[in-house]
VOPAGU-2260 file (C-alpha; in pm, 1 decimal, decimal comma):
REM VOPAGU-2260
SITE   aa  ch    i         X         Y         Z
SITE  UNK   A    0    -932,2    4518,1   -6838,2
SITE  UNK   A    1   -1108,9    4183,4   -6895,1
SITE  UNK   A    2   -1029,0    4167,7   -7267,5
SITE  UNK   A    3    -664,7    4247,4   -7194,8
SITE  UNK   A    4    -635,7    3958,3   -6948,9
SITE  UNK   A    5    -824,6    3713,8   -7169,6
SITE  UNK   A    6    -622,9    3789,6   -7483,8
SITE  UNK   A    7    -286,6    3804,8   -7307,7
SITE  UNK   A    8     -27,2    3548,8   -7420,6
SITE  UNK   A    9      34,2    3392,4   -7081,5
SITE  UNK   A   10     281,8    3135,3   -7211,4
SITE  UNK   A   11     493,0    3409,8   -7366,8
SITE  UNK   A   12     552,3    3592,4   -7038,5
SITE  UNK   A   13     890,5    3583,0   -6872,2
SITE  UNK   A   14     936,3    3304,4   -6619,5
SITE  UNK   A   15     923,0    3542,8   -6322,6
SITE  UNK   A   16     605,5    3720,1   -6434,0
SITE  UNK   A   17     440,3    3396,2   -6544,6
SITE  UNK   A   18     506,2    3229,8   -6208,5
SITE  UNK   A   19     350,5    3515,6   -6014,4
SITE  UNK   A   20      50,5    3605,2   -6229,8
SITE  UNK   A   21     -44,4    3299,8   -6434,1
SITE  UNK   A   22    -295,3    3164,0   -6173,8
SITE  UNK   A   23    -480,2    3499,0   -6181,4
SITE  UNK   A   24    -486,9    3505,0   -6561,1
SITE  UNK   A   25    -609,0    3143,7   -6568,7
SITE  UNK   A   26    -887,0    3221,3   -6321,0
SITE  UNK   A   27    -996,0    3523,0   -6526,3
SITE  UNK   A   28   -1001,3    3311,2   -6841,6
SITE  UNK   A   29   -1209,7    3048,2   -6664,7
SITE  UNK   A   30   -1455,5    3316,8   -6556,9
SITE  UNK   A   31   -1452,6    3463,7   -6908,3
SITE  UNK   A   32   -1550,3    3134,0   -7069,0
SITE  UNK   A   33   -1824,0    3080,3   -6811,2
SITE  UNK   A   34   -1966,1    3430,1   -6873,1
SITE  UNK   A   35   -1933,0    3374,2   -7248,0
SITE  UNK   A   36   -2145,0    3057,7   -7227,4
SITE  UNK   A   37   -2415,1    3244,1   -7035,5
SITE  UNK   A   38   -2399,8    3540,3   -7276,9
SITE  UNK   A   39   -2416,0    3307,9   -7576,6
SITE  UNK   A   40   -2720,7    3128,2   -7432,8
SITE  UNK   A   41   -2898,6    3456,4   -7361,2
SITE  UNK   A   42   -2825,8    3582,6   -7712,7
SITE  UNK   A   43   -2970,6    3266,3   -7869,8
SITE  UNK   A   44   -3274,1    3280,0   -7638,8
SITE  UNK   A   45   -3339,9    3637,8   -7745,7
SITE  UNK   A   46   -3376,6    3518,6   -8105,7
SITE  UNK   A   47   -3638,8    3258,0   -8025,8
SITE  UNK   A   48   -3991,1    3313,2   -8157,0
SITE  UNK   A   49   -4254,3    3102,8   -7973,9
SITE  UNK   A   50   -4525,8    2922,6   -8172,9
SITE  UNK   A   51   -4831,9    3132,3   -8258,4
SITE  UNK   A   52   -5063,0    2883,7   -8087,5
SITE  UNK   A   53   -5044,6    2559,5   -7890,9
SITE  UNK   A   54   -5098,2    2331,5   -8191,8
SITE  UNK   A   55   -4873,6    2514,6   -8436,3
SITE  UNK   A   56   -4528,4    2406,5   -8549,8
SITE  UNK   A   57   -4235,1    2415,2   -8301,5
SITE  UNK   A   58   -4076,4    2746,4   -8209,8
SITE  UNK   A   59   -3826,3    2896,9   -8449,6
SITE  UNK   A   60   -3526,2    3120,1   -8411,6
SITE  UNK   A   61   -3505,5    3429,7   -8631,1
SITE  UNK   A   62   -3176,5    3612,0   -8680,9
SITE  UNK   A   63   -3021,8    3819,5   -8962,2
SITE  UNK   A   64   -3331,0    3765,8   -9178,2
SITE  UNK   A   65   -3304,9    3387,0   -9152,1
SITE  UNK   A   66   -3516,8    3122,1   -8980,0
SITE  UNK   A   67   -3368,1    2828,0   -8789,7
SITE  UNK   A   68   -3559,7    2515,6   -8687,9
SITE  UNK   A   69   -3285,3    2331,2   -8500,0
SITE  UNK   A   70   -3090,8    2456,4   -8197,6
SITE  UNK   A   71   -2767,5    2334,4   -8355,0
SITE  UNK   A   72   -2829,6    2559,5   -8657,1
SITE  UNK   A   73   -2888,9    2877,7   -8458,2
SITE  UNK   A   74   -2585,4    2793,7   -8243,3
SITE  UNK   A   75   -2363,3    2761,5   -8550,0
SITE  UNK   A   76   -2501,3    3083,3   -8697,5
SITE  UNK   A   77   -2442,0    3272,8   -8372,6
SITE  UNK   A   78   -2088,3    3136,5   -8339,0
SITE  UNK   A   79   -1999,5    3222,9   -8699,5
SITE  UNK   A   80   -2179,7    3554,0   -8748,6
SITE  UNK   A   81   -2192,1    3710,8   -8402,8
SITE  UNK   A   82   -1860,6    3609,2   -8245,9
SITE  UNK   A   83   -1741,3    3969,8   -8213,3
SITE  UNK   A   84   -2070,0    4079,2   -8056,0
SITE  UNK   A   85   -2067,0    3789,8   -7807,9
SITE  UNK   A   86   -1706,1    3870,2   -7716,3
SITE  UNK   A   87   -1791,6    4237,9   -7660,9
SITE  UNK   A   88   -2092,4    4159,6   -7442,1
SITE  UNK   A   89   -1888,8    3904,5   -7247,4
SITE  UNK   A   90   -1598,8    4136,8   -7174,9
SITE  UNK   A   91   -1835,5    4416,1   -7070,2
SITE  UNK   A   92   -2009,2    4182,2   -6825,9
SITE  UNK   A   93   -1677,8    4050,6   -6698,8
SITE  UNK   A   94   -1542,8    4401,8   -6646,0
SITE  UNK   A   95   -1847,0    4482,5   -6431,7
SITE  UNK   A   96   -1792,2    4167,0   -6227,6
SITE  UNK   A   97   -1421,3    4240,2   -6179,2
SITE  UNK   A   98   -1493,1    4595,5   -6070,6
SITE  UNK   A   99   -1764,0    4476,4   -5833,2
SITE  UNK   A  100   -1528,4    4222,0   -5681,5
SITE  UNK   A  101   -1235,5    4463,8   -5650,5
SITE  UNK   A  102   -1329,4    4554,1   -5293,8
SITE  UNK   A  103   -1344,6    4183,8   -5203,9
SITE  UNK   A  104    -994,7    4096,7   -5327,3
SITE  UNK   A  105    -857,8    4089,6   -4977,0
SITE  UNK   A  106   -1110,2    3828,6   -4869,1
SITE  UNK   A  107   -1041,6    3617,5   -5179,4
SITE  UNK   A  108    -683,4    3577,7   -5060,6
SITE  UNK   A  109    -760,6    3248,5   -4889,3
SITE  UNK   A  110    -436,1    3242,9   -4696,3
SITE  UNK   A  111    -549,4    3530,0   -4473,8
SITE  UNK   A  112    -924,9    3488,8   -4492,0
SITE  UNK   A  113   -1140,4    3450,1   -4182,2
SITE  UNK   A  114   -1366,9    3157,0   -4268,7
SITE  UNK   A  115   -1623,4    3268,4   -4010,4
SITE  UNK   A  116   -1718,5    3555,1   -4242,9
SITE  UNK   A  117   -1845,5    3294,4   -4490,5
SITE  UNK   A  118   -2067,2    3113,7   -4237,1
SITE  UNK   A  119   -2437,3    3212,4   -4260,9
SITE  UNK   A  120   -2617,8    3359,6   -3962,5
SITE  UNK   A  121   -2871,5    3099,6   -3844,8
SITE  UNK   A  122   -2991,9    3276,7   -3529,1
SITE  UNK   A  123   -3330,7    3345,2   -3690,0
SITE  UNK   A  124   -3380,6    2977,6   -3775,5
SITE  UNK   A  125   -3526,3    2734,2   -3519,4
SITE  UNK   A  126   -3277,3    2461,0   -3429,8
SITE  UNK   A  127   -3530,1    2191,8   -3521,0
SITE  UNK   A  128   -3540,4    2315,8   -3881,6
SITE  UNK   A  129   -3181,0    2201,7   -3922,5
SITE  UNK   A  130   -3243,1    1850,1   -3791,9
SITE  UNK   A  131   -3609,8    1774,0   -3853,9
SITE  UNK   A  132   -3842,0    1793,6   -4151,1
SITE  UNK   A  133   -3807,2    1706,4   -4521,9
SITE  UNK   A  134   -3452,5    1641,0   -4631,6
SITE  UNK   A  135   -3250,4    1617,6   -4949,9
SITE  UNK   A  136   -2906,2    1538,9   -5087,2
SITE  UNK   A  137   -2704,1    1782,8   -5297,0
SITE  UNK   A  138   -2449,7    1682,3   -5561,0
SITE  UNK   A  139   -2225,7    1949,7   -5715,0
SITE  UNK   A  140   -1881,2    2044,8   -5840,4
SITE  UNK   A  141   -1701,1    2358,0   -5950,3
SITE  UNK   A  142   -1373,2    2385,5   -6135,8
SITE  UNK   A  143   -1193,9    2704,7   -6032,2
SITE  UNK   A  144    -854,6    2813,8   -5907,6
SITE  UNK   A  145    -800,9    2772,6   -5530,3
SITE  UNK   A  146    -471,9    2905,3   -5399,6
SITE  UNK   A  147    -504,5    2732,8   -5061,7
SITE  UNK   A  148    -750,3    2440,7   -5053,9
SITE  UNK   A  149    -688,2    2392,5   -4681,5
SITE  UNK   A  150    -868,1    2717,9   -4599,2
SITE  UNK   A  151   -1167,5    2608,9   -4809,5
SITE  UNK   A  152   -1161,7    2277,1   -4621,8
SITE  UNK   A  153   -1177,4    2455,2   -4287,2
SITE  UNK   A  154   -1466,5    2667,6   -4412,0
SITE  UNK   A  155   -1653,6    2359,9   -4537,6
SITE  UNK   A  156   -1604,3    2179,9   -4207,1
SITE  UNK   A  157   -1741,4    2474,2   -4008,7
SITE  UNK   A  158   -2022,8    2534,8   -4255,7
SITE  UNK   A  159   -2143,2    2173,2   -4256,9
SITE  UNK   A  160   -2111,9    2147,5   -3879,0
SITE  UNK   A  161   -2314,4    2466,7   -3838,5
SITE  UNK   A  162   -2587,0    2336,8   -4071,7
SITE  UNK   A  163   -2567,3    1980,5   -3934,6
SITE  UNK   A  164   -2494,1    1835,5   -4278,5
SITE  UNK   A  165   -2326,9    1504,9   -4352,5
SITE  UNK   A  166   -2153,0    1388,7   -4670,1
SITE  UNK   A  167   -1822,5    1415,5   -4855,1
SITE  UNK   A  168   -1636,2    1716,4   -4993,8
SITE  UNK   A  169   -1313,8    1701,8   -5197,0
SITE  UNK   A  170   -1111,3    2021,6   -5238,4
SITE  UNK   A  171    -806,5    2079,6   -5460,8
SITE  UNK   A  172    -630,5    2365,0   -5633,3
SITE  UNK   A  173    -853,1    2286,9   -5935,6
SITE  UNK   A  174   -1182,0    2333,5   -5747,8
SITE  UNK   A  175   -1435,4    2157,2   -5527,6
SITE  UNK   A  176   -1656,2    1847,8   -5553,7
SITE  UNK   A  177   -1916,0    1754,4   -5296,0
SITE  UNK   A  178   -2229,5    1569,9   -5198,1
SITE  UNK   A  179   -2402,2    1664,7   -4872,3
SITE  UNK   A  180   -2727,7    1570,1   -4704,6
SITE  UNK   A  181   -2951,3    1740,3   -4450,5
SITE  UNK   A  182   -3286,7    1910,9   -4409,8
SITE  UNK   A  183   -3405,5    2126,7   -4698,3
SITE  UNK   A  184   -3365,3    2430,2   -4475,7
SITE  UNK   A  185   -2999,9    2335,8   -4420,8
SITE  UNK   A  186   -2925,7    2254,8   -4785,0
SITE  UNK   A  187   -3081,8    2582,3   -4900,5
SITE  UNK   A  188   -2855,1    2770,3   -4660,3
SITE  UNK   A  189   -2560,1    2567,2   -4787,3
SITE  UNK   A  190   -2631,4    2665,5   -5148,1
SITE  UNK   A  191   -2664,2    3031,1   -5051,8
SITE  UNK   A  192   -2334,6    3015,8   -4863,9
SITE  UNK   A  193   -2160,7    2858,2   -5161,8
SITE  UNK   A  194   -2297,0    3115,9   -5406,7
SITE  UNK   A  195   -2205,3    3405,5   -5179,0
SITE  UNK   A  196   -1842,9    3296,3   -5142,7
SITE  UNK   A  197   -1616,9    3513,2   -5363,4
SITE  UNK   A  198   -1444,4    3210,7   -5517,5
SITE  UNK   A  199   -1763,4    3025,3   -5613,0
SITE  UNK   A  200   -1969,6    3313,7   -5752,8
SITE  UNK   A  201   -1936,7    3156,6   -6097,7
SITE  UNK   A  202   -2173,3    2880,1   -5980,6
SITE  UNK   A  203   -2550,7    2890,5   -6028,6
SITE  UNK   A  204   -2836,3    2733,1   -5834,0
SITE  UNK   A  205   -2893,2    2476,9   -6111,1
SITE  UNK   A  206   -2536,9    2349,9   -6063,9
SITE  UNK   A  207   -2661,5    2174,8   -5747,9
SITE  UNK   A  208   -2837,8    1847,1   -5831,1
SITE  UNK   A  209   -3104,9    1759,2   -5575,5
SITE  UNK   A  210   -3257,9    1427,0   -5473,8
SITE  UNK   A  211   -3470,0    1298,7   -5186,1
SITE  UNK   A  212   -3269,3    1200,7   -4881,7
SITE  UNK   A  213   -3104,8    1372,9   -4588,7
SITE  UNK   A  214   -2828,4    1356,2   -4331,8
SITE  UNK   A  215   -2900,4     987,4   -4269,7
SITE  UNK   A  216   -2771,2     905,5   -4619,2
SITE  UNK   A  217   -2414,4     946,7   -4492,1
SITE  UNK   A  218   -2245,9     811,0   -4179,8
SITE  UNK   A  219   -2053,7    1132,4   -4114,0
SITE  UNK   A  220   -1903,4    1444,5   -4273,8
SITE  UNK   A  221   -1570,4    1404,3   -4453,0
SITE  UNK   A  222   -1380,5    1703,1   -4593,4
SITE  UNK   A  223   -1031,3    1676,5   -4735,7
SITE  UNK   A  224    -773,7    1834,8   -4965,6
SITE  UNK   A  225    -658,7    1625,4   -5261,3
SITE  UNK   A  226    -463,4    1651,7   -5585,8
SITE  UNK   A  227    -781,8    1606,1   -5793,3
SITE  UNK   A  228   -1146,5    1673,9   -5714,9
SITE  UNK   A  229   -1232,9    1359,1   -5908,8
SITE  UNK   A  230    -971,1    1081,4   -5874,7
SITE  UNK   A  231    -869,9     993,0   -6230,4
SITE  UNK   A  232    -502,5     948,6   -6141,4
SITE  UNK   A  233    -374,4    1196,4   -6401,6
SITE  UNK   A  234    -210,5    1527,2   -6308,5
SITE  UNK   A  235    -470,5    1806,2   -6365,7
SITE  UNK   A  236    -191,5    2027,4   -6498,3
SITE  UNK   A  237    -126,9    1772,1   -6774,8
SITE  UNK   A  238    -486,9    1686,0   -6866,3
SITE  UNK   A  239    -706,2    1976,5   -6760,4
SITE  UNK   A  240   -1084,1    2008,0   -6745,6
SITE  UNK   A  241   -1034,1    2308,5   -6976,5
SITE  UNK   A  242    -976,5    2057,9   -7259,5
SITE  UNK   A  243   -1312,5    1885,3   -7202,9
SITE  UNK   A  244   -1548,0    1785,8   -7482,1
SITE  UNK   A  245   -1844,2    1984,5   -7608,6
SITE  UNK   A  246   -2119,5    2010,6   -7346,5
SITE  UNK   A  247   -2469,5    1911,2   -7455,1
SITE  UNK   A  248   -2779,8    2013,7   -7264,2
SITE  UNK   A  249   -3007,7    1718,9   -7169,3
SITE  UNK   A  250   -3243,3    1805,3   -7456,4
SITE  UNK   A  251   -2956,4    1806,6   -7706,6
SITE  UNK   A  252   -2810,9    1484,3   -7567,5
SITE  UNK   A  253   -3153,8    1319,8   -7588,0
SITE  UNK   A  254   -3176,7    1400,5   -7959,5
SITE  UNK   A  255   -2827,8    1265,0   -8019,2
SITE  UNK   A  256   -2908,1     939,6   -7839,2
SITE  UNK   A  257   -3236,9     911,6   -8028,5
SITE  UNK   A  258   -3051,2     939,3   -8360,3
SITE  UNK   A  259   -2789,1     692,6   -8237,3
SITE  UNK   A  260   -3047,8     431,6   -8139,6
SITE  UNK   A  261   -3243,9     471,7   -8465,1
SITE  UNK   A  262   -2931,3     429,5   -8678,2
SITE  UNK   A  263   -2778,7     146,3   -8477,8
SITE  UNK   A  264   -2914,8    -130,8   -8699,1
SITE  UNK   A  265   -2771,3      23,5   -9014,4
SITE  UNK   A  266   -2436,8      89,5   -8846,1
SITE  UNK   A  267   -2303,5     431,4   -8753,7
SITE  UNK   A  268   -1987,5     603,1   -8642,2
SITE  UNK   A  269   -2111,9     699,0   -8295,8
SITE  UNK   A  270   -2024,7     553,7   -7954,7
SITE  UNK   A  271   -2244,4     615,4   -7650,9
SITE  UNK   A  272   -1987,5     586,2   -7370,2
SITE  UNK   A  273   -2061,0     531,5   -7001,7
SITE  UNK   A  274   -1748,9     640,4   -6810,5
SITE  UNK   A  275   -1872,3     517,2   -6470,9
SITE  UNK   A  276   -1773,8     200,3   -6287,0
SITE  UNK   A  277   -1916,7    -141,1   -6372,3
SITE  UNK   A  278   -2133,4    -165,5   -6059,2
SITE  UNK   A  279   -2295,3     168,0   -6150,0
SITE  UNK   A  280   -2376,9      82,9   -6510,3
SITE  UNK   A  281   -2490,4    -264,1   -6401,2
SITE  UNK   A  282   -2810,3    -128,9   -6244,5
SITE  UNK   A  283   -2878,0     156,7   -6490,0
SITE  UNK   A  284   -2752,2     279,7   -6826,4
SITE  UNK   A  285   -2844,7     435,4   -7158,7
SITE  UNK   A  286   -2978,4     203,5   -7427,7
SITE  UNK   A  287   -2707,0      41,9   -7640,6
SITE  UNK   A  288   -2420,6     212,5   -7460,1
SITE  UNK   A  289   -2061,7      97,3   -7425,7
SITE  UNK   A  290   -2008,4      38,6   -7052,1
SITE  UNK   A  291   -1643,3     -39,5   -6970,1
SITE  UNK   A  292   -1587,6    -309,3   -6708,9
SITE  UNK   A  293   -1378,0     -88,0   -6481,6
SITE  UNK   A  294   -1394,0     -79,5   -6101,4
SITE  UNK   A  295   -1262,9     274,5   -6047,4
SITE  UNK   A  296   -1253,0     592,4   -6251,7
SITE  UNK   A  297    -874,2     587,0   -6212,3
SITE  UNK   A  298    -881,1     284,8   -6446,1
SITE  UNK   A  299   -1050,0     486,0   -6720,4
SITE  UNK   A  300    -726,8     629,9   -6871,8
SITE  UNK   A  301    -578,5     280,7   -6900,0
SITE  UNK   A  302    -900,9     156,7   -7056,2
SITE  UNK   A  303    -882,0     429,7   -7319,2
SITE  UNK   A  304    -513,4     359,6   -7387,1
SITE  UNK   A  305    -577,0     -12,9   -7437,9
SITE  UNK   A  306    -881,1      38,2   -7659,8
SITE  UNK   A  307    -794,4     333,4   -7882,6
SITE  UNK   A  308    -916,3     149,5   -8193,0
SITE  UNK   A  309   -1268,4     147,3   -8046,7
SITE  UNK   A  310   -1272,7     526,4   -8061,1
SITE  UNK   A  311   -1078,9     589,5   -8377,9
SITE  UNK   A  312   -1267,1     823,2   -8614,3
SITE  UNK   A  313   -1578,1     793,4   -8397,5
SITE  UNK   A  314   -1817,0    1050,5   -8258,8
SITE  UNK   A  315   -1831,6     989,7   -7882,5
SITE  UNK   A  316   -2128,8    1077,4   -7661,7
SITE  UNK   A  317   -2005,6    1049,4   -7303,4
SITE  UNK   A  318   -2200,3    1053,5   -6977,6
SITE  UNK   A  319   -2157,5     998,4   -6603,2
SITE  UNK   A  320   -2360,6    1061,8   -6285,1
SITE  UNK   A  321   -2335,0    1439,1   -6243,6
SITE  UNK   A  322   -2094,2    1548,6   -6515,9
SITE  UNK   A  323   -1767,9    1580,5   -6324,9
SITE  UNK   A  324   -1603,8    1259,4   -6447,7
SITE  UNK   A  325   -1683,2    1354,8   -6806,2
SITE  UNK   A  326   -1497,7    1685,2   -6761,8
SITE  UNK   A  327   -1167,0    1506,2   -6711,3
SITE  UNK   A  328   -1256,4    1185,6   -6896,1
SITE  UNK   A  329   -1347,9    1363,9   -7219,3
SITE  UNK   A  330   -1032,3    1575,2   -7190,8
SITE  UNK   A  331    -822,9    1258,8   -7162,8
SITE  UNK   A  332    -999,0    1097,7   -7458,7
SITE  UNK   A  333    -951,5    1412,1   -7667,5
SITE  UNK   A  334    -580,5    1418,8   -7579,3
SITE  UNK   A  335    -536,2    1092,2   -7772,5
SITE  UNK   A  336    -641,3    1261,3   -8099,7
SITE  UNK   A  337    -826,1     956,8   -8232,0
SITE  UNK   A  338   -1192,5    1063,8   -8205,3
SITE  UNK   A  339   -1376,3    1259,9   -8467,7
SITE  UNK   A  340   -1580,0    1445,3   -8202,7
SITE  UNK   A  341   -1623,7    1418,8   -7825,9
SITE  UNK   A  342   -1942,6    1535,7   -7654,5
SITE  UNK   A  343   -2054,8    1508,0   -7292,3
SITE  UNK   A  344   -2387,6    1526,3   -7112,9
SITE  UNK   A  345   -2401,5    1852,0   -6917,2
SITE  UNK   A  346   -2516,2    1788,1   -6562,2
SITE  UNK   A  347   -2483,8    1413,9   -6613,5
SITE  UNK   A  348   -2751,1    1146,8   -6586,3
SITE  UNK   A  349   -2899,5    1330,4   -6289,1
SITE  UNK   A  350   -2998,6    1634,7   -6496,7
SITE  UNK   A  351   -3105,5    1417,3   -6791,2
SITE  UNK   A  352   -3347,2    1216,6   -6575,2
SITE  UNK   A  353   -3498,3    1534,8   -6435,6
SITE  UNK   A  354   -3599,4    1620,3   -6794,1
SITE  UNK   A  355   -3654,2    1269,8   -6932,3
SITE  UNK   A  356   -3745,7    1022,5   -6653,7
SITE  UNK   A  357   -3882,7     787,4   -6920,1
SITE  UNK   A  358   -3613,0     862,3   -7178,2
SITE  UNK   A  359   -3331,9     641,4   -7304,2
SITE  UNK   A  360   -3174,4     585,8   -6962,3
SITE  UNK   A  361   -3327,5     279,8   -6800,9
SITE  UNK   A  362   -3289,5     141,6   -6450,0
SITE  UNK   A  363   -3157,8     306,5   -6134,0
SITE  UNK   A  364   -2900,2     580,9   -6090,5
SITE  UNK   A  365   -2620,0     468,8   -5859,7
SITE  UNK   A  366   -2519,1     721,2   -5592,6
SITE  UNK   A  367   -2222,6     714,0   -5355,2
SITE  UNK   A  368   -2408,1     717,3   -5024,9
SITE  UNK   A  369   -2607,5     477,9   -4810,4
SITE  UNK   A  370   -2900,3     484,4   -5052,9
SITE  UNK   A  371   -2681,4     325,2   -5324,7
SITE  UNK   A  372   -2938,5     411,6   -5591,3
SITE  UNK   A  373   -3223,6     649,1   -5672,1
SITE  UNK   A  374   -3509,3     577,1   -5911,4
SITE  UNK   A  375   -3664,5     790,2   -6185,9
SITE  UNK   A  376   -3834,6     498,5   -6364,5
SITE  UNK   A  377   -3947,9     149,6   -6262,5
SITE  UNK   A  378   -3720,8     -56,3   -6489,7
SITE  UNK   A  379   -3496,7    -322,6   -6334,3
SITE  UNK   A  380   -3213,2    -411,7   -6572,6
SITE  UNK   A  381   -2990,4    -618,0   -6337,8
SITE  UNK   A  382   -3036,1    -947,6   -6159,0
SITE  UNK   A  383   -2966,2   -1135,6   -5837,6
SITE  UNK   A  384   -2611,1   -1267,0   -5807,9
SITE  UNK   A  385   -2734,1   -1612,7   -5709,8
SITE  UNK   A  386   -3073,0   -1689,3   -5869,1
SITE  UNK   A  387   -3078,3   -1441,2   -6163,2
SITE  UNK   A  388   -3409,5   -1296,5   -6053,1
SITE  UNK   A  389   -3451,6    -928,3   -6158,1
SITE  UNK   A  390   -3294,0    -729,7   -5877,0
SITE  UNK   A  391   -3114,1    -393,9   -5839,3
SITE  UNK   A  392   -3086,0    -323,0   -5466,1
SITE  UNK   A  393   -2726,3    -322,9   -5353,5
SITE  UNK   A  394   -2607,5    -420,6   -5008,0
SITE  UNK   A  395   -2257,5    -463,3   -4867,8
SITE  UNK   A  396   -2101,3    -807,2   -4876,0
SITE  UNK   A  397   -2167,3    -973,8   -4542,8
SITE  UNK   A  398   -1804,5   -1086,8   -4503,3
SITE  UNK   A  399   -1647,1    -848,7   -4252,9
SITE  UNK   A  400   -1318,7    -811,0   -4442,9
SITE  UNK   A  401   -1480,4    -728,6   -4779,4
SITE  UNK   A  402   -1623,7    -395,8   -4893,9
SITE  UNK   A  403   -1780,8    -502,1   -5222,8
SITE  UNK   A  404   -2147,3    -450,4   -5311,3
SITE  UNK   A  405   -2372,9    -744,2   -5381,5
SITE  UNK   A  406   -2705,0    -789,7   -5560,7
SITE  UNK   A  407   -2874,8   -1061,5   -5360,5
SITE  UNK   A  408   -3255,1   -1078,7   -5364,9
SITE  UNK   A  409   -3469,3   -1119,5   -5054,3
SITE  UNK   A  410   -3523,2   -1492,5   -5109,4
SITE  UNK   A  411   -3151,3   -1562,1   -5149,7
SITE  UNK   A  412   -3061,3   -1350,7   -4848,5
SITE  UNK   A  413   -3307,9   -1551,0   -4640,9
SITE  UNK   A  414   -3114,9   -1860,5   -4753,6
SITE  UNK   A  415   -2795,9   -1704,1   -4622,4
SITE  UNK   A  416   -2656,2   -1601,2   -4960,5
SITE  UNK   A  417   -2538,5   -1255,2   -4862,5
SITE  UNK   A  418   -2179,3   -1233,3   -4991,9
SITE  UNK   A  419   -2054,7   -1073,1   -5312,7
SITE  UNK   A  420   -1909,7   -1392,4   -5462,0
SITE  UNK   A  421   -1873,8   -1765,5   -5397,3
SITE  UNK   A  422   -1529,4   -1718,5   -5240,5
SITE  UNK   A  423   -1662,4   -1470,9   -4983,6
SITE  UNK   A  424   -1969,4   -1685,9   -4928,5
SITE  UNK   A  425   -1745,3   -1978,9   -4840,5
SITE  UNK   A  426   -1556,8   -1760,1   -4591,1
SITE  UNK   A  427   -1887,7   -1649,8   -4442,1
SITE  UNK   A  428   -2003,3   -2009,9   -4396,2
SITE  UNK   A  429   -1669,1   -2152,8   -4277,9
SITE  UNK   A  430   -1571,8   -1870,5   -4043,4
SITE  UNK   A  431   -1904,5   -1738,0   -3921,1
SITE  UNK   A  432   -1785,7   -1787,8   -3564,2
SITE  UNK   A  433   -1458,5   -1598,4   -3615,1
SITE  UNK   A  434   -1435,4   -1238,4   -3503,1
SITE  UNK   A  435   -1273,3    -991,2   -3743,0
SITE  UNK   A  436   -1272,0    -710,0   -3488,2
SITE  UNK   A  437    -898,0    -653,2   -3519,5
SITE  UNK   A  438    -883,7    -660,1   -3900,5
SITE  UNK   A  439    -925,4    -363,7   -4131,3
SITE  UNK   A  440   -1184,1    -393,6   -4406,3
SITE  UNK   A  441   -1027,7    -481,5   -4743,1
SITE  UNK   A  442   -1119,7    -309,9   -5065,0
SITE  UNK   A  443   -1081,2    -617,7   -5283,6
SITE  UNK   A  444   -1157,4    -988,9   -5264,1
SITE  UNK   A  445   -1105,7   -1282,9   -5498,6
SITE  UNK   A  446   -1384,4   -1177,3   -5733,6
SITE  UNK   A  447   -1241,5    -830,0   -5789,6
SITE  UNK   A  448    -885,1    -959,0   -5815,7
SITE  UNK   A  449    -993,9   -1196,9   -6091,9
SITE  UNK   A  450   -1172,0    -921,4   -6284,8
SITE  UNK   A  451    -960,7    -805,8   -6581,1
SITE  UNK   A  452    -832,8    -457,2   -6504,0
SITE  UNK   A  453    -845,5    -349,6   -6869,0
SITE  UNK   A  454   -1098,3    -570,7   -7049,1
SITE  UNK   A  455   -1127,0    -581,7   -7427,1
SITE  UNK   A  456   -1481,6    -457,2   -7472,1
SITE  UNK   A  457   -1658,5    -496,8   -7801,1
SITE  UNK   A  458   -1939,2    -292,2   -7945,9
């Protein structure tokens, strides 16, 4: 059954059949490729031979009478010599999953699902455990087909209310993207609820990135249905996450960056690309990266379009906070057919820093909550807006009608320098006695309006 669905020529179906069944075929293919990745990884792991003793040479992989010292070599060998075997194992696993889920098909039909059936029973848990004690923040995403995102939104609202979580969750027909904070008891229940939902069974525990924090990191809980789960401004049906670049595990990405840094002086054909916003890369980034001066991820496509020559015939190593922007960003870059290769950091900077806190990423990791940044090392790579003292702690501009972030050190703030730019600072000084109670907060001010939307970056 699984192999039939995976190999079926969906585009060749009649219009009527295609319209009715294509979402199901696409979902099965998505699940197939996920299971294939897991099967491939398990196959490679089974060929690994650990070192004989602690001080001996690194572990090797043995397969088909050959020895492999590098992970890339065993991966190529497996892909070239064991493709049929991997496909067979994958389809067998997928068939078992499809058969197991057959009885749940009614509940997967989101239009008629009772969301209460997906809410965990917390009667055995003391109420205080959901509001007191150690806390954390979860960051995650999952690309999968959702027929009715509104039902998933209702479930998320009830789930987070039940667990007393705060944060933000974006839902679309292409999947879900969220960051939530609460006690560790609550976040553990949240993960279990997500993994037990029929639609999100393709997720794994390690897909949830964890950091210290809690419900106080967010002002409230926001859940909504959108066109995209990450706002790039390009129709997901035109540039899909399915066209993303090659995913590299943190260890693989680390080796690539190491080679890039070592060869930088002699010149190379590699670009280390930060696809985050300028205020994120300002306080933390990989060594010798290209960090576009863009204010929103929705500017990234325009940046690529205006700077295609930067990427022509280049090998691109792309990264972002948790990996989700790279899924669509790498797909967009690949669609231009100018790069030699496009790779992305699996799990983003977050997963990399868990493995390499003192690696090639220096400074803080910006996060979209009231913490603004989390630290894995002690480096400070940015400076105060006013005195140029090393500083990387963001605060909101003090002008009531501005929402920009400002790096203003303690000494400068004590002097009253608390705005994001000189224009806002002048407003703050000239109109400190004026109430802005009736005005809505603006997203931009003079300093952001004067920033080139698509700058011409140079390497």
